[in-house]
FIROPA-507195 format. One record per residue (C-alpha): residue number from 1; residue in one letter; x, y, z. Coordinates in steps of 0.2 Angstrom, whole numbers, plus 5000, padded with zeros to 4 digits. Layout:
N
 num residu   xx   yy   zz
 NUM      A    X    Y    Z
...
***
This chain:
110
 num residu   xx   yy   zz
   1      M 4824 4894 5044
   2      T 4835 4909 5047
   3      T 4828 4926 5047
   4      R 4835 4942 5043
   5      S 4839 4957 5055
   6      D 4826 4971 5056
   7      K 4841 4983 5052
   8      P 4842 4991 5035
   9      R 4855 4984 5025
  10      G 4872 4992 5027
  11      S 4866 5000 5044
  12      N 4880 4997 5057
  13      P 4878 5011 5070
  14      A 4887 5002 5084
  15      G 4903 5000 5072
  16      E 4901 4981 5074
  17      K 4910 4970 5063
  18      A 4900 4955 5053
  19      T 4905 4944 5068
  20      G 4895 4955 5080
  21      R 4910 4961 5089
  22      K 4913 4979 5091
  23      A 4927 4986 5079
  24      T 4942 4994 5087
  25      G 4958 5003 5082
  26      A 4962 5019 5073
  27      K 4951 5015 5058
  28      A 4936 5011 5068
  29      T 4938 5027 5079
  30      G 4944 5038 5066
  31      A 4959 5041 5076
  32      K 4975 5048 5067
  33      V 4988 5034 5065
  34      T 5006 5040 5069
  35      G 5023 5032 5071
  36      A 5030 5018 5061
  37      K 5013 5013 5054
  38      A 5010 5030 5047
  39      T 5027 5033 5040
  40      G 5029 5016 5033
  41      A 5044 5012 5043
  42      R 5047 4994 5047
  43      V 5044 4988 5065
  44      A 5052 4972 5070
  45      G 5039 4958 5067
  46      A 5027 4969 5059
  47      K 5019 4964 5043
  48      V 5023 4976 5029
  49      T 5008 4983 5020
  50      G 5004 4995 5006
  51      P 5016 4997 4991
  52      R 5031 4992 5001
  53      A 5024 4974 5002
  54      Y 5029 4972 4984
  55      F 5048 4976 4987
  56      P 5054 4959 4991
  57      S 5045 4952 4975
  58      I 5052 4967 4965
  59      E 5070 4962 4971
  60      A 5068 4944 4968
  61      T 5059 4946 4950
  62      Y 5071 4960 4943
  63      G 5087 4956 4952
  64      K 5090 4974 4959
  65      P 5089 4980 4976
  66      I 5075 4993 4979
  67      D 5088 5007 4982
  68      E 5095 5004 4965
  69      W 5077 5006 4958
  70      M 5075 5022 4968
  71      A 5091 5029 4961
  72      L 5086 5026 4943
  73      L 5069 5035 4944
  74      P 5076 5052 4944
  75      T 5085 5049 4928
  76      A 5068 5045 4919
  77      G 5066 5064 4914
  78      T 5049 5066 4922
  79      D 5041 5068 4939
  80      K 5023 5062 4934
  81      H 5017 5046 4942
  82      M 5010 5037 4927
  83      E 5025 5043 4916
  84      L 5037 5035 4928
  85      V 5026 5019 4929
  86      A 5027 5019 4910
  87      W 5045 5022 4909
  88      L 5049 5007 4921
  89      K 5037 4996 4911
  90      D 5045 5001 4894
  91      E 5063 5003 4898
  92      H 5065 4990 4911
  93      G 5051 4977 4908
  94      M 5043 4979 4925
  95      G 5025 4974 4927
  96      H 5012 4987 4931
  97      G 5010 4983 4949
  98      H 5028 4983 4954
  99      A 5031 4999 4944
 100      N 5017 5007 4953
 101      A 5022 5002 4970
 102      L 5040 5009 4967
 103      V 5034 5025 4960
 104      A 5021 5028 4974
 105      V 5035 5026 4987
 106      Y 5047 5036 4978
 107      R 5035 5051 4976
 108      A 5030 5049 4994
 109      E 5048 5050 5000
 110      R 5054 5064 4990
***
């Protein structure tokens, strides 16, 4: 028979992961992330995360490179996030997740 720990649920004062190992890295220590990871720049061999992770799928699905999509966004006539998402969906038949990823990166980089 297994018993539960005496610790209250959600209590993790040592910053331990569920595996019992201590959590490390910027997230665990609260350190500020800088460099390529913070700016979204691609590092050779690094896994792309965040909205940019959608870019290969966007290019494959809609047949245009990301640079072309980014050049189209200023022609939408709005700068509001959800209006840009709706424009991509309505005018270009893009799915919500793909449109949202493009707009998030576009707005972050301008």
